N, C-alpha and C positions, 0 to 999 in steps of 0.2 A: 353276384360280378363274378366273372372270369378274370383268373390270373392274367395278365399280360405274359407273351411269350418271347424267348431269346432266339434268334435264327443261329445257327451252329454253322461251322465252316463246311460242312456238307449239304447246306440248303435246308435240312429239316429243321423244325422248332420245337423248343422244348418250354413247357408252362414254367416261369419262373420261381412259382411258389407250389411246393408239395408236401406231402407226408412223409416224414422218414418212418420207419420201423425199427432201427437199431435196438435191442433190447427191448423189444415188445414181446413178450411170450406169446407163443403160438395161439394159446386159448384167448388172448386179448386181442389180437391181430385182426382176424377177420371183422370184429365190432368195430375196431380203428378204422379200419379202411374202409367199412361200409358207412360210418358216420361220415368219414371225410369225402367220399363220393357224393352223398346225400348233401353236403354243405357245399358242393360245388369244385372240390379239387378234382384235378385231371391229370395229376400226376403222383403215383406213388413209388419210393425207393426203396426196394430191399437188397437182399444179397443171399447166395448160398448158404454163408456161415450164419446168418441170422436164425436159420432154420424156421422159417415163417413163409416162404414163399408160396406153399400150398395155401395157406390162408389168405393170402393177398391175391390169388387167383380165384379161390372160391368167393370173396368178396365182390370180385368184377363179375365174375359170372352171375351173380344173383342181383345185382344192382340194378339191372335194365339199362344200364348206361351202354352204349355202343361202344364196342372195343375199338374202333377206330377214334374214338374220342378221349381215350384215357392212354397217358402216356408211363409206361412201366419200365423202369430200370432194375437191373439185378447186376450182380459181382461175382466173379469167379474167385473161388479161394484159393490160398496160398498154396495148399498141396496139389493142386489140379493145375498148375502151371507147366507150361509144355505144350508143344503141338498136338499130339493126339489125344493127350489127357485133358487138354482143353476141350475138343471136340465132343468129348465123353461126357464131360461135365455139363456142358452148356444143353446137350440132350436130355440130362436129369432135370437140370432146372426149369426148362421148357414142360417137362412132364408134370412137375410139381405145380408149376403155374397155370398149365393146361392152356397154353398159348400156342398159337400157329406162326405167330413173328413175335420179335422183341423190339421195344423202341430203341435202346440203349443196353449195352453192356459193357461193364468196367472189369480191368484188372484190379482186384482190391487193393493189393500192395505192391510196391515193386520188386520187394524181396532181392537186394541187389547183390548180395553173395551169392544167393542161388543162381542168380543169371539167367533166367529164363524168360524175362519178360519180353524179348523182342521175337521168340518162337511162338510166344502164346498171343502175341498181338498179330502174327503172320496168321494164326488160326482164327482171331476175329476177323482179319481182313478176308479171308475165305469164306465165313459164316455170312459175312455181309455181302460178297460177291454173289451168294446163293438166294440173297433176298430174306435171309433168316432173321437179321439185324439189320434196322435202318441206321444207326449210328453207334460207332464205337469209340470208347474211350477209356480214362485211366483214373486210378484214385490214389491218392496220398503218392504222386510221383513229386519228386524235387526237380529243379532246373536240369541237373546233370543227365537225370533218368529221361526226361522229355527230350533232351538232345539226343541223348544215345538212341532213343526209339526212333525218331524221326531220321537220324543220319542212317540206320539200318534197314527202315523199311520204307522211307519216302512218303510216310503217311503222317498227318498231324492231327492227334488225338482230338475227337470233337470237345470233350470236357475231359477237367482235372477234376476230382471232388477232394477236397482237402479240409481238415480242421481250421475253422477261419470263424472268427467271433471278436469283439472288439477289444480282447486282450490278446490275441495273435492274429494280427492283421494281414500277415503273409503280403507286404509290400512288395518285395524282390520277386516273390514268386507270380503275384499277379502281373508285376510288368513284364514279366517272359510270358505269359499267357497272353498279354495283349500283343506282344512282338510277335508271335507264333499264331495268333488267331485262335486260342484256345478258350472255351469258355470256363468262368469259374464258379463251381459248384461249392455251397458251403456244408461240411456237416459239422454237428455241435454248434449251429448257429448260435443259440442261445447261452453259450458257455457252461451245458450241461446244468443248466438252472442257477449257476453261481452268479450271474449279471441280474437277476431278477428283482432283488432287493436292495442293489447297488444305488447310493444316492442320487448320482449323476443321471442314470437310467429312469429312475422313477420320478424325478425332476420335470423331464422334459415328456414322460408320460402324463403327468398331471397336468403339464401345460397343454396338453392336447385332448385331453379326456380320453385317453387310450390306455391299454396296460403296457407294463413293461416289454413284455413279450412282442407285443403289436410294435413297438418302437424298435426294438432289436431286429425285428423280421424286416421293417421298412428302411432300417439304417442298411441292411444287405442289399436290398432292393435299389435304392439309391445309389450304392456302389457300383452296380452292375451285377451283383451275384446271384445265382441261382441258388435257392434257399428251401430246405427239406426240414422243418421243425417236426418235432416229435413230440406226441403225447398220446395218452390212453385214456385221456379224460374227455369226453363229449363236449363240455362247453369250452374245453379250451382248444379243442381240434377245431371248433366252429370259429371261437375268437381269432386264432391264430390265422385263419383267412379273411380275416375282417379287416384288410389292410390296404384296401385300394381307394380309400376316399379322404386321406389325409397326406400330407406331405412334410418332411422335416425341413425346416430351415437350415440355411449354412451353418448357423451358429450350433444348431442340434446335432449336426452332422459332427462338427468339429468337437462339441461337448463329449459326445459318445466316443469318437475317435481317440479322444486325449487319453483313454482307458486303457491303451495299449501299452504292456510291458512284457510283451514276448511269453507269456505263460502258455505253455502247452500241458493241455490235459489228458491228451491220448498219446500214443508211441511215437517215436520220432522215426520216421520212413526211411533216414539212413542207414539206421540199425536194427530195424524191425525184421525178424525172419520166422516168426511163427507161424507153424503149419498144422498146429493142434486143431 
């Protein structure tokens, strides 16, 4: 079964469920991506900083799946922000991926003290104008970064990919997304595995005859999030895509949402300035 798609503010569509390859070693990435494509995934999310773009491209090239059927996202790393450096970094990512065009390019972090994200996004817009990128967006942007970007460029990002899971539900940020017409994409959607043994999640999973991971992915889907669970285990990659034949009740959704306590597992975008 195919993943449902979400229509972005530029008219393009993105599959709602994809494979993330954050922290997937290069030697495991090609196999994980190939397994995902064979299982029916048509959306893979990588980044220059993950150092596995080449392996994602190789998996696609050998999969037999037509290029136009697969949605590929990559991200610009912090040290490459700035107009000219963005253009150079994009070319390098495309060489590694082996692609003629990219479906979605994201600014990986806002780096507010460095304050180059506006010039960076202008370079993104130029690449989109040239037809080399279908959609442009951001990652880890807070409301003030989004508003500064829109005010300066007049362009609303299609996507903001953020840390989002039942512990950190990002209600305020999702409300800003809704107001601006930005799609919400969740990274670490399973709470980096911390929620898979949670009693509330396991109870809902048992009631549906599903795994805790499937329940968490379904929770994201029913909130309207794009979700990119990560795994290198073939069985889990396949299982994580088997989420289209059941639905969580309002009570199920409320139970999972009751876990929200604001716990952030990754860096805080307001002060994260790492360029290494």
